[in-house]
C-alpha positions in Angstrom: 0.0 0.0 0.0 3.1 2.3 0.0 6.6 2.5 -1.5 9.2 0.9 0.7 12.8 -0.3 0.8 12.9 -3.8 2.4 15.5 -4.1 5.1 16.9 -7.5 4.0 15.8 -10.9 3.0 12.0 -11.0 2.6 11.7 -14.6 4.0 13.4 -13.4 7.2 11.1 -10.4 7.6 8.0 -12.6 6.9 9.1 -15.1 9.6 9.6 -12.2 12.1 6.1 -10.7 11.4 4.6 -14.1 11.5 6.1 -14.8 14.9 5.0 -11.5 16.3 1.5 -11.9 15.0 1.3 -15.5 16.1 2.3 -14.5 19.6 -0.5 -12.0 19.8 -2.9 -14.5 18.3 -2.2 -17.5 20.4 0.8 -17.8 22.8 0.5 -21.5 23.1 0.5 -22.0 19.4 3.5 -19.6 19.2 5.4 -21.8 21.6 4.6 -24.9 19.5 5.8 -23.2 16.3 8.8 -21.4 17.6 9.9 -23.5 20.5 9.2 -27.1 19.4 10.4 -29.8 21.8 11.8 -33.1 20.6 11.5 -36.0 23.2 14.8 -37.5 24.2 13.6 -40.9 23.1 13.1 -39.6 19.5 15.9 -40.8 17.2 16.6 -37.3 16.0 17.2 -35.8 19.5 20.9 -36.7 19.5 21.2 -34.8 16.2 19.3 -31.6 17.0 19.1 -31.7 20.9 17.1 -28.6 21.8 17.5 -26.8 18.5 15.3 -28.7 16.0 14.6 -27.3 12.5 11.5 -25.1 12.2 8.3 -27.1 11.5 7.4 -24.5 8.8 9.0 -22.6 5.9 8.6 -19.4 4.0 9.6 -19.1 0.3 9.2 -15.8 -1.5 8.6 -16.6 -5.1 11.0 -13.9 -6.2 13.6 -11.5 -4.6 12.3 -8.2 -3.4 14.6 -5.3 -2.5 12.1 -2.5 -3.1 8.3 -2.5 -3.4 6.2 0.2 -4.9 2.6 1.1 -4.0 0.3 -1.5 -5.5 2.9 -4.1 -6.0 2.1 -7.6 -4.8 4.4 -9.7 -2.6 3.9 -13.4 -3.2 5.2 -16.2 -1.0 4.6 -19.9 -0.3 4.3 -21.2 3.2 4.9 -24.9 4.0 3.9 -26.8 7.1 5.7 -30.0 7.9 4.2 -33.3 9.2 1.6 -32.9 11.9 1.8 -29.2 11.6 -0.4 -29.4 8.5 -3.4 -29.7 10.9 -2.9 -26.0 11.9 -3.4 -24.7 8.4 -6.7 -23.0 9.3 -5.2 -21.2 12.3 -2.2 -20.2 10.2 -4.6 -18.7 7.6 -6.2 -16.6 10.3 -2.7 -15.4 11.4 -2.0 -14.3 7.8 -5.2 -12.3 7.8 -4.0 -10.5 11.0 -0.6 -10.0 9.3 -2.4 -8.2 6.5 -3.7 -5.6 9.0 -0.3 -4.8 10.5 2.2 -2.2 9.3 5.5 -4.0 8.5 9.1 -2.9 8.6 8.8 -1.0 11.9 5.6 0.7 10.7 7.0 2.0 7.5 5.2 -0.4 5.1 1.4 -0.6 5.0 0.0 -3.8 3.5 -3.3 -5.4 2.6 -4.0 -9.1 2.3 -5.2 -9.8 -1.2 -5.4 -13.6 -1.2 -4.5 -16.6 0.9 -5.0 -19.9 -0.8 -4.6 -23.4 0.7 -3.4 -25.9 -1.8 -6.0 -28.6 -2.5 -5.7 -31.9 -0.9 -6.0 -35.3 -2.6 -8.4 -37.8 -1.0 -7.9 -36.1 2.4 -4.1 -36.6 2.3 -1.5 -33.9 2.4 -0.4 -32.5 -1.0 3.2 -33.7 -0.8 3.4 -37.1 0.8 6.7 -39.0 0.7 4.8 -42.3 0.4 3.6 -41.2 -3.0 7.1 -40.4 -4.2 9.4 -43.1 -2.8 8.5 -45.7 -5.4 8.7 -43.4 -8.5 10.8 -45.0 -11.2 12.5 -42.6 -13.7 15.2 -43.8 -16.0 17.8 -41.1 -16.5 21.6 -40.9 -16.6 21.8 -37.1 -16.2 20.1 -34.8 -13.6 20.4 -31.1 -13.1 19.7 -29.1 -10.0 19.1 -25.3 -10.3 19.3 -23.4 -7.0 16.6 -20.7 -7.0 17.8 -19.3 -3.7 21.2 -19.6 -2.1 22.0 -23.0 -0.7 24.0 -22.8 2.5 25.6 -26.1 3.3 28.2 -25.8 6.0 30.8 -28.2 7.4 32.7 -27.2 10.5 31.0 -23.8 10.2 32.4 -23.3 6.7 30.5 -23.1 3.5 31.3 -26.3 1.5 32.8 -26.0 -2.0 32.9 -29.7 -2.7 29.7 -30.9 -4.4 30.4 -34.6 -4.6 27.0 -36.2 -5.1 27.2 -38.5 -2.1 27.9 -35.5 0.2 25.1 -33.4 -1.2 22.7 -36.4 -1.0 23.8 -37.0 2.6 22.7 -33.5 3.6 19.3 -33.9 1.9 18.7 -37.3 3.4 19.6 -36.1 6.9 17.1 -33.2 6.6 14.3 -35.5 5.4 15.1 -38.0 8.2 15.0 -35.2 10.8 11.8 -33.6 9.5 10.0 -37.0 9.2 11.0 -38.2 12.6 10.5 -34.9 14.4 7.1 -33.9 12.9 6.0 -36.8 10.6 5.4 -40.5 10.8 9.0 -41.6 11.3 9.2 -43.9 8.3 12.6 -42.7 7.0 15.4 -44.6 8.6 18.5 -42.8 10.0 20.9 -44.5 7.6 20.3 -45.2 4.0 21.6 -48.3 2.3 22.8 -47.0 -1.0 26.2 -48.0 -2.4 27.5 -44.8 -4.1 30.5 -46.7 -5.4 28.2 -48.7 -7.6 26.0 -45.8 -8.5 29.0 -43.9 -9.8 27.4 -40.5 -9.8 29.7 -37.6 -10.5 29.4 -33.8 -11.3 29.5 -33.2 -15.0 28.8 -29.4 -14.9 29.1 -26.9 -12.1 28.1 -23.3 -12.6 27.7 -21.8 -9.1 28.2 -18.3 -7.7 28.8 -17.5 -4.1 26.3 -14.8 -2.9 25.7 -13.0 0.4 22.3 -11.9 1.5 21.3 -10.2 4.7 18.5 -10.7 7.2 16.8 -7.6 8.3 18.9 -5.5 10.6 18.2 -5.0 14.2 19.8 -1.9 15.9 21.9 -1.4 12.8 23.3 -4.9 13.1 23.4 -7.0 9.8 23.2 -10.7 9.8 24.7 -12.2 6.6 23.6 -15.5 5.1 26.0 -17.0 2.6 25.2 -19.6 0.0 25.6 -20.9 -3.6 23.2 -20.0 -6.5 23.4 -21.6 -9.9 23.2 -25.0 -11.6 24.7 -28.4 -10.9 24.5 -31.3 -13.4 25.3 -34.9 -12.3 25.7 -38.0 -14.4 25.5 -41.6 -13.4 23.1 -44.3 -12.2 20.4 -42.7 -10.2 18.0 -45.6 -9.6 15.9 -44.8 -6.5 18.2 -41.9 -5.5 16.3 -39.6 -7.8 13.1 -39.8 -5.8 14.8 -38.1 -2.9 15.9 -35.2 -5.1 12.4 -34.8 -6.5 10.9 -34.7 -3.0 13.7 -32.5 -1.8 12.3 -29.6 -3.9 9.5 -29.3 -1.3 11.7 -29.3 1.8 14.8 -27.4 0.5 18.3 -28.2 1.7 21.0 -26.6 3.9 20.7 -23.8 6.5 18.2 -21.0 6.7 15.5 -23.0 5.0 12.9 -21.4 7.2 13.6 -18.1 5.4 13.4 -19.8 1.9 17.0 -20.6 1.3 18.1 -23.9 -0.3 15.2 -24.0 -2.8 16.0 -25.9 -6.0 14.3 -27.3 -9.0 15.3 -30.5 -10.8 15.3 -31.6 -14.4 
């Protein structure tokens, strides 16, 4: 409803406004969304301890640095596992968000549309059970990162995109999300022999980029990642189904803000 310069990465700002509004709307629900607890007997507890991944995710469909009066901001919001049952409450929170002034009161907004994706036979839209047995014969697969993918090892951004390593990060995220918030059908360890699959990078065109979360008290919080395209060649067999489903859960750090989004061909 007004011109505005956005203070940083839109996904981070949306998460902040969502949290503030959810706290005003329902403090118990806020605690469930922003302070999820993983029981110690859960197999992922030893991996995440008291810092589990967020059970939800924002993904702005494009990058916004500046918005003009009348411009639309579009984003996707994903709920993981059991949290899908809160979609009606979340839609109400979005309606309240549309009545607030964003960016410290500098940006006036109006909610135009909030649409829940249709369900299929009462089931969630993206169900791993519907994907794990997909058979696609291909010897070449490309991943295009739409938002920076931030995969760190020992607190350093990785620069080695050996397929087994990349797959390991994706599998670990799917295992954690499934066992923390889902049905717990994904095992902690996969049984794929990458020596036999012989998958290797054929083409790498990645650029390192820095983006910033919105500043607080003039403090900037950088998020670093890779954008671009990766092409792998080899025997994918059942591995490809994980890459297909991974498009919906993203990969790496800062996924709650929309980072780590990729599409596959």
